[in-house]
Each structure stands twice: as C-alpha cells, then as structure tokens.
C-alpha positions, 0 to 999 in steps of 0.5 A: 977268945970270945968264949974265954971273955964271955963264958965264965962268972955268972954273978947270979949263980951260986953254983960256981962259987968254987971258981970265984978267983978265975971268975973275977978275972974273967969279969974284969976282962969282960968289964974292960971289953964292955966299955968299948962296944966298937971294939966288940963289934969289930971283933965280932964282924972279924969273927964272922968274916974269918970263919966265912973266909975259911969255910966259903971263900978259900979256894972257891974256884979251885975245884972244877964245876961239879956234877951236872947242875952247876955247869947248867947254871954257869953256862946259862949265865954266860949265854945271858951275857953273850946274847945280851938277853937278861929276860930269858935264860938259855942253855945252848939254844934251849930255853932254861925255865928251871929257875927264875932269873936272880941267880943268873943275873948275879952270876952274869954280873960276877963274870963281868967283875972276876971273869967267866970262871969258877969264881964267878959262878960261885961268888953269888952263893958265897956272898949271899951266905956271908950276908945272912951270917952277918945279919944273923950275928946282929939279930942274935946279939940283939935278942939272943937271951934264952931265958928259962921259961918263967924267968922274966928278967936277968941281970943286964950285964949277964944278958949282954954277955950271953947275947955276945956269946950266943951270937958267936956260937950261932954264927959259927954253927951256921958257917961251919956245917957241911950243908952250908959249906957245900951250898955256899961253894956251889954255883946254884940257886939254893944258897941264894934262896936260903939267904933271902928267906933267912934275912926276910924272916929275921927282919920279920922278927925285928919288926915284930919286936918294935913298938906299935906304930913306929917307923922302925916297925914299918921299915923292918916289915918292908925289908921282910916283904922285899927279901921275900920278893927276892926269894921268889925271884931266886927260886919261885913261889916257895920264896914267899910260901915258906916264910908265910907259913913260918910267920903264921905258925909263930903267931898261931903258937902265941895266939897273937893274931893282932900282929898281922894287923901290925904288918902293914899288909897293903904297903908290904904286898905292894912292895912285894908285887913291885919287885917280884911280879914284873919279870914273871909278867914279861917271861909269860908274855914272851913264852906263854903256856910253855913257861907256865907249864914248865916252871909252875907246873913241873918245877913247883906243883909236881915236885911237891905232889910226886917224886920227879927225876926218881928223887923219892925217899921214905918219910924219915929221909930228912932225919939222917940228912939233918944229922949229917948236914948240920953236924956236929951241931945237930947232936945238940938240937934235941937238947936245944929244943927241950931246953925251950919247953915248947910244950908250955905256950902259955909261959911263952905268951907271957914273955916279952916279944924280944925274948921270943927268938928261941920259939920263933927259931923252933917253929922255923925248924918245924915248918921247914922240916914238916913241909919238905917231909910232906913233899914227894920229891926229896933232896938233901938240899931241901934241908938247907933252909933249916940251918939258920934257925938250927944255928940260933937254937944251938947258940941260945942253948950253949950260951944259956948253959955257960952263963947260967952255970947249969948243964942238963943230962941231955946236954952232957950226953950231946957233948960227948956224942959231939966229940965222938962224932968229930973224931969219926969224921976226922978219921973218914976225912983222912981216907976220903981221897982214896974212896972218892976216886978221881971222876973226870967230871969233878976234877980235884974234888977228892983233894 
C-alpha cells in the first residue's frame, strides 16, 4: 500500500512521461493523504507494529530456551528475583560477571509482569528492537532524502513523498532480516545493546542538525549521552566506545570538528557518568579484583586481543555473515554505498547537515565492520549493530530510485540477485525441518 501511494509520478522527471495517466492518479491519491498527516503517521506506526508483531513477537515464547547462553541469562535473572539481590548476577551459587546488569534487571521485571517463562526471558529483546524500529521510522521520515551529490534542492512535495517511502523501506529492512529476527527473539543482551547504541546514534544526528545554541540541540545530545550510558549498562565499554568512534569518523570525514564544541561535552559526560558509573562502583566495591579481571580483562580486552572460546575466523568472516544475516537486503548494499559517492567528501561537505544521513549511515557501517574485523574473537552476532545503518542505506537507495525515476545497472543486477536469493531461501526453508533434526536442547525449533 505504501509503495503504491508514494512511489510513482516524479513531477521533475521527464523519463516517466509514458506513465502520465497512472502517475496523475497516484499523485491525486498522494495529495489526499498528504493533507491528512495524522493518518499518514498512524499508518506508518501500524506498519512498523505489524511487521514487528510478525517478525519479533509472534510465538515469542513457543520455542524452548535455545543453546547454552539463553538459559544462563534466564536463570541469572530468575535468581535475581529469588535472592532479591539486584546488584550481583548469580547462576546457581556462582557469580556471573559476563555482562552488566541491565538485561538481567529487565528480564526480572518482565518475569514479574508475564511470569517466569520464555516470554519473560525474550520480551526485553523484542521490546528494545521495537523501540529502535520506531525511532528509525521517525528519523528516516525526517531526514531520508538521498539527493544525488551535487543536487542542492528538490521539489518539497517530492522530498516529502520520498521521505515516507524511505522510512517504510528502511523499517522493513531493519525488521525483516535474519539477524534482527534471531536476536530480537533471543533472551540475551545483544539486541538490547544494539537498540541502545542505535537510538543513541540517531539521537546524535538529530542533535547535529539542530540550530546552534538551541534547546533542542542540547536535548538531543543529552539523549545521545543517556543511551550510551544505557548501552554501557547493557554490555560494557563497547556501548560508548563504538558510538564514539562512529561520531569521530563522521566528523573527520566532513572536516567538521566544530560540531564537537556543540555537543555540550561537560553536561553530557556528567549525565553519562551519573547513569553508567554507580553500578560499576558498587559491584567493584563488593567483588574487587575478581570482577575487574573477569569482566574488563577477559570479557572485553581479551575478546579483542585474542580469540576466546575458540571463536577465531579469517579476516573475511563477516562478509558472508552480512550477506546472509542482512539478506535479502544485503544484495543491495554495494549499490546503496556506490549511490552515495562516498569518494567525494567535498561535495558532501557542501550539503546541508539535514541531507547527510546517508553518509552518516555509511560511516556507521564502515566503523562497525572494521572494528569487529580487527577483533580477534569473531561471532556472527557482532554484526548486529550494522543492521540499522544498513537498513537506512537500502531505504535511501530504493526511495531515491523510485522517486527520481532512475535505476542504475548495479541496482538492476541487485534486484535480480535478490529475487533469485529469495527463491533459494524459500526452497531451503521447505526442507529445513528435515536436516535441522530435533535436538532435545532446542525443543520445537525445527517446526
């Protein structure tokens, strides 16, 4: 429905004149919808909620706890309730220092609401993913115009339609990919971390585009610092280190170091410390060197500097991980990146800040991919933070092609590859229960 309303009849393109009749009809439909913005927003929110319900919430508790890690999180959260100890996570009688407390706190709260079951274990992951999808919808709707580099302006009506289309496609790409579906339905800290970091980075971009000295600019930057702090409580230093690298890469690419002075660093760091540090101080006070060596030493420093638990892989490991994990949208990523002309930083620097969402998303992808490629420990889940910016890139590419009426050769090839890949996956899924087996540790997973 959204594609029908928003896609056709670009009034500034002469290449689609053969479709004027149909285009005028679509323009008429769009004009009626445009006069009712509340209806558009309701429809967009229902779009996200509907896709999320299918991908993330449907039968969320119907599959038993999977593998080894999910039961560890689930039981540690249950014991937090049983012991009434919200400081130290335990598994049986042993300290569990693997992850900070935020995921355990949220699971324990969910247990009190829906009961101690699979639903309660996975609900924080699904809800955090939904929050990220809704904020991505709002952000792409506001800034989602992938103007070709060198084009300074576009027809406002065309831009408005393109923004709605970009938001619809980007949210669909974020929700409907294997990585997001798996981790939003798994009771571990990965999706919570990605949602906190994703919301933080999108909030940074909102702050970046606001007028200098405005209260809105301060407010959005404080949201950035606050969600970085929550990300640190979700998984540790990576929650602030990775967003920080992405912001620095973005400002370095644009040569816009003045933006650092606009970020209210003193207020922001104060808010970050007030949220993130108290629990770490208390846990170190309670457990001392044991916690420092286990969490900061083993689970952070050593995971980057050496392959722990035999999770080693060659440097190109994440290329097939992204290809499969972000399928079928991943087949369009090369075309989406090429469409941005990232090799022309001078042109991007001339664009208004509100038009720089595409290059921000590209650098987000590049930093995540590069950082975890350098890390010695390699796991497929480490590419999950790459899903939100990849979804933005695909949304910008498709909306731009559909509104401007131009499709490059790379886009046409990626379209056909996407169709072939989808048919292949469909065939695999038909036969998957037969070769997945029926492992008693993962009851009902094949079905």
